[in-house]
N, C-alpha and C positions, 0 to 999 in steps of 0.2 A: 205570408201571402203578399205579393206585390200590389201596390196601389193601382187603380184604373188610371191609365194615362190618357185615355180618350173617352168621351161621353157616348159616342155613336158607334164607333168602329172597334170590333173585337179582335179581328186579325186582318192582315193584308198581305197580299203576294203581288209583286210588281214586276213588270217586263218579263213575263214568262212566255216561252216559246209555245206556239200553237200545238206542237206535237205532244205537249204535256197536259193536254186537257183531261185525260183520264186520271190524273193525280188529284183533281179537286175532290175534297171530301163531299160525301152525299149530304143533302139537305143544307148546303151552304146558301144563305140568302143575303142579298146586299146589293151593292153597286159594282158594275164591272165596266171596263173600258176596253174596246178593241183598239189595237195600236199597230202602226206599220213602222217597222225599224228602218232607219236611214243611217248608214254609216256605223261607226263603232258603238256609240252610246247615245243615239238620238232617236226618239219615237214621236210620230204624229198620231194625234187622236183621230180615229176613224169614226167611232161610235161610242156613245155612253148609254148603258141600259141598266136595268134593275130587275130583281126577282124578289118577290115578297112571299109567294107561296111555293113556287117550284125551285129546283136547285139551279144555281149559277151554272154548274157543269152541264145541265140539260140545255140551258139557254145558249151557252157558248157552242154546244154541239150543233144546234140548228143554225148557227152562223158559220160553221166550219167550212162550207163549200165556198163562201165568199173569198175571193183571192185578194181583196183589198187590205187585209190585215195579216200580220205575221206573229204578233205577240198580244198578250192581254195582261190586265191588272184586275185584281179582285179586292173588294173592301167588304168584308163580311161584318154585318151589323150585329149589334148586341140583341139579345132576346127581348130587351125592354123597348127596343125601337119597333114601333107599330107600322102597319102598312101605310098609313097616311103620312107619317114622318119620312118613311123611305121614299114615297112618291115625291114629296117635298124636296128632299135631297137630290133626287134624280132630276127633277124639274129645274132646280137651281143650277146644277152642273150643265144641263143641256142649254139653258138660257144663255150661259156665258159663251157658248159656241154658236148660238142661233144665227148671228150675222157675221161670223168670221169668214172672210173670203177664201181662207186656206182650209177651212174645215171640209172634211169629206162630205160628199152629197148624201151618204147614209145617215149623217148626223143632223141634217137639216130637219127642223120641226117648226111647228106653229108655236106661238107664244105659250108660256106656262101661265095660265089664266090666273091662279091664285097669286102668283108673284106680281102680276099686273095690277091686282087689287090693292097692293100695298106700295105701289111704285109712286115715288116723288122725284121729279126731275130737278127740283131746287133743293139742294142739300140744306139750305138755311131753314127750310120749313121744319126740319127734324128737331130743331132746338126750341120750337114754339110749344 
């Protein structure tokens, strides 16, 4: 049996065309990204989301009518990853794009409060 190579991610599928939404296995939970393809091998992040109780496939199906994305990536989390951990991962990823001037308007969000609670603007304080 192969060793686990990641702590959180069980499977991932990246840069999949929107038309392949029906191929997502049922009950897949985790983080997903909606992407817009540009050129041969470039993708812009349009939105980052997560599912903890429902299937990623069902969530993506709800986004299907939006024309802002053409592809998606899925990062299925392991069974040991709880809802709170999954929300923290999503919040962290969204926080990265929060003030990006090129990020799509669908991805704009307010601060991830729990991340703000541990925020230190001066890196030197980390060593104290």
